[in-house]
N, C-alpha and C positions, 0 to 999 in steps of 0.2 A: 438277708433274702439272695437265694441265687435265681437268676433267669435263664430260660433256657436259649440254646443259641437262637441266632437270627435264621428265620426261614420254615417255621411251624405253624404261624397265624395268619389264616387266608380267608378271615372274617368279611365280610364286604363292610365293614367300619364297625368300630376302628380298625385301623390297618396297625400291621405290624410299624414300630419306629426303631431305628437303628440306637444302638448304645450311645454315640458320639451325639445324638441329638437329646437322648434323654440327659445325657450328662451335663449337656449347656444349660439346665435347667437349676444347676447349682449355683450359680454366680449368685453375688450379693446384689441387693435391692439397691434402686437409684433414684432420686427424684425423677419424676416424669413430666417434669416442668421446666428440665434444664437442657443445658447442651448435649450433655452426653447422650440421654435420651433422643434429642434431635437427630443425632448421628447414626443411633439405630436403626430410628424411623426412617431416615434418608435411604440406609442400607435394604431397611424391608422394601421400602416401594421399588428400588431398581432393582430388586427380584420378583416381586409380583407382578409389575408392568410385564417383565419378561415373559412370566406365567400367564397372565391374560391375552399377552398382546395387544397392548394398550398405551397408549400414551398419557391417559387421563388418571388423575389420583385412584391408588384402590384403597377403599376403606378397610379398615380393621377394628372389627368390633369383639369385645370380650362376650360372647354369646355364642350358641348352637348356632348353625346358619338359619334356624327357624326364625330367630330374631331379625336376620335381614329380609328374610321372606315377608314377615309382617312390615318391616319398613317399606320396601318396594310398594305394598299393596297401601299403606297410609300416605304414601307420597306421590302415588299416581297420580292422573287426572281424574278429576271428577267424573262419575257416569256409569255405566254398569261395566262388569268384566265378564269376559270368557275364559273359563278355565276348561283346558285341555286334560282329560282324564284318562290314565290308561294303565294305572297302577296304586298303591297306597300312597306314594308320596305325593303325586299330581293330586288326589283328592285331598290330602294334606291343606295343598295349596289353596284349594276352594275351599275349604272350611277356614281357613286364615281370612279369605277374602269376605265371607260370609260372615266371620268373629269382628271383622271392622265393619260391619254393616254396610258392606257394599252389595247391591243387586248383582247376585251372580248368577251366570248362567254357565251348565256343564255339558260339556261336548263331552260323550264317552268314547271310548276304543276298546275293544277287549283285550283281557289282560294279556299280555305279550307282545301286544302289538303296538303299531304307533298310525297316529291319524293319517288317515289320508287326505293328501293336501285340496283334494276338490271338495273333502266334506267341510273342513275349515274355511276354503273359500266360502263356500256358502252359507254358511253361519255368519262370516262378517259381514257380506254381502244382504244378509237379510234384515239386520237391525246393527247401528252405529252402537260399537263398544268402545268403551274408554280405554283398557287394555285387555292383555291378555296373559294368562300365566300358562307357563309349559315347563315341563319337567325335561332337562336333556336326556339323563341318563337315567332311568326309572329302575331304582337301585332293588325294587322288590319283584321287578320282571327281567332284569336284565334286557329292557331294549332303549334303542337308542334314538332320539327324536332329532331330525336334519332342523335344528335351529335357525340356519343359515336362510333355507327357503322358507321357512316359518315368518321369519324378521321380515325379510322382502315381503311376504304376502301380507303381514299385518299392516306394515307402512303403504301397502296400496291403498288399504281401506284407513288409512288415517287411525291406526290402534297402536298404541305403546305397548312392547312386548317385554314381559318378565321372565328371565329364565332363571331357574332351580338347575345350576351343573355340580351340585355338590358331588356326585361320582365322575363328572365329567371332568373340569377343571385339573389339568396336571395329567389327565391319563388320556381324553379324547381329545382332539384340535377344538380349539375353540379361537377365534379372528373376534374379538371383540370389538375392536374398529371397524375392519373391512365388513362384517356383516352388520354392523351399525344396531347392536344389541343397544337396548336402551337399558336394563338394567341386568345385570348377571351376577351371580353370587355363590359361593360354595363354602365348604366347611373344611376346618384343618385336617380332619382324622381321617379323610379318604385318600385320594391319589395322591395328594402332598404329602402324606406318611407322617404327619405331626399330631402329637396328641390332641386328643379332643379340648375345645373350651374356646376356639376361636373362629369368626367368621369374616371373611372377605367377600367384598363387593365392588361391582364399578357401576357408576351410572353416565350417562351421555349426558352433553350440554341440554339438550333438549329436554330429558326427563329432570335434568336439574330445575330446572323452569319452570317445569310442572309442579316439583316438590316445592317452589317457594310460594306459590299460589293455594297451597295446599292447607286448608283451614284448621284440618284436626291431624294432623301428620304427627303428633306426641312429642316426646320428650327424649326419653333415650335412644329410641331410634329414629332421628331426626337426619334424613340425608343432608336436610343442610346443613346442620351442623358439622356435621360428619366431612363434608365439603370444606367448611370455613377453617377447620382443626387441621386436616390434612393438608392445606396452604401454608401452614404454620410448623408442617413436620411435627404435629402432635394428634391425641384422641381424645374426644368430647370428656370422655370419662376416664375413672382410673384404669388403665391396662391391667390385664395379668401378664406381668412383666416377664415371668419365669416363662411361659409360652412365647413370648416376644423372642428371648435368647434362643429357644430351639429354634424358632422360625426361621431366624438370622443364620442359623448355621444350617440349616436344610434347604432354604433358599440359596445359598451359595452353593450348595451341593446340586442342587438343580440347574443352575446358571453353568453350572460346570459340564454338565451333562449336556446339556443345551435342550429345549423344551420340543423340539425337532424330534432328537434321539430319544428321547424321553416318550413322546408319542408311539415311535416307532417300536420301542421295547413294548409296551402293553399292547399294541397291536400283536406282537409276536406271542405273548403271553396269551392270547384270548385265542388265537389262531392254534395253538397248542393245545387248548382247553376243547375246542371246537372238534378238533382233530383227534383227541383222546374218545370223545364222546362218539366218534364215528367207529372207531376200532372196537371200544365196549359193544357198541350194535353188531358190529361183524361179528365179535366174539359170543353172541348170543345173551348179552346184558340190555335189556330193553329199555335206555335212557335216550334222553335227547335233549336239544336246548329249545327252551321255552321260545326265545321270540326268533323271528324268521330271520334269514342269514341276510337279507337287505338290509335288518335295523337291530344288529347286536352292538351292544355296547364295549369296549375294549377294555373294561375295567371290572365288569361283575357279570358273572354268567347263573342263571338260574336254570338248573338241570331236572328235568322232569322223572320223575321215580318210578321204576319198573312195577308194573302190577302186584300190590300185596304189602308193597313196602313202603313206608313214610318217610319224610324228609327227616323228622326226628330220630327215626333208627339209624340212619346211614351217619346222621354229624355225630351219635354215641359212638358208633364202632369205629369212626374216623378218630374222635377224640382217644379211644383206647390205644392207638397206635401214635399219639402225641402228636395228632394235629387237629388244627381247629377251621371247622369251616362254618358256614350258617345253614341255620335251616330256612324253609319255606317262609313266607311273609303274609301275614294278613289272608287273606281268601285261599292262597295258596300254600298255607303252611304245611299242609299234610301233602300235598302233589308234588312238590318240588326242595330241594337243597341247592344252596348257592355258595359258589366258590368265589371270592375277591381275589382277581388278580390284578394288584394293581399298587401303587407305592414305589417301593425302592426293592421287589420281589424280582427273580428273573426267572426266563423259562426254564434252566437248569433245577431253580429251586422250586419251581412251580411242580416239577415233573415228579417230585417224591412225594407231593400232597397227593398229586392224581395218582400214583400208586397206592396210596392208601387208601382213596377212596374206590380203587376198584378191587382192593381185598374186601373193603367193607361190603361192597355189592355182592362180591361171592357170597361174602358170608351169608348175604339174605335170600340167597336163592333157595 
């Protein structure tokens, strides 16, 4: 099977994976309760702590990020949950809370926007909530929430904050310890530029104390058990060993780049996308960035389509030129197309994708 050269796949997830990372998965199996695995786990912890900016253990789950979203809800303090919803994936977090039997109140914001902190404070002040769910980078809209401010606000009202940073971690600044995030999670297939199938999460000491008291926290996604095994440099259940080999190689590369430099590279790719959109508008192509300038994700942009053109049409025309981008998601399916400028891509490589998008848009005029 032949693989296209790196730099053609700009889906908002899964993201393109370098050949060296894919090749690492061909290593032989080993016992996952032995010294060699524990040495691997220690290396993974070193790299993951660098990415999450934490001194706490980083849990490694053989699951999609949805698994750790459910874990965060099941292990959260007892009581009602406030879910901040501004897109398809924040709605998913609310649906998980309801599915776990939690009384869930939804605070909506318009698609493409983020919540006004005054509205969030009013909701927290009106009624005591045990926990608040929030999506850091809403992949369906490209909107970026201020999770540092939201965490401070939640704690002011005695509320635990649960953060989905699936398209945030490794692409957008996240300071887990400094911002006192109670639980923050991500998936392997986004800005970490790994294959799908792993989820990573960090729990604060206070969240862990609440988890120990949770009567219905389940088994497979029991945060207490994740913590106990992480302290022994192991995973609670049989891990996806081949994916961990890939993570070992990729985390070493991220460490060599430096997480601050990685954030800067993502910011530069995002800015290049926004500047390109403005140039297109100046040239008579009526497109725009859905999210406001003050709240845009550095990893994914949802771009509004010109009148009479659907996101699916743009995606197909771009594919005809050898590039993969994403269509609109959920309620925005026809109105937008999405570019995932994250992972190991560069500004120079992104320029080729943007040129293909511009050609596709001209063809639709």
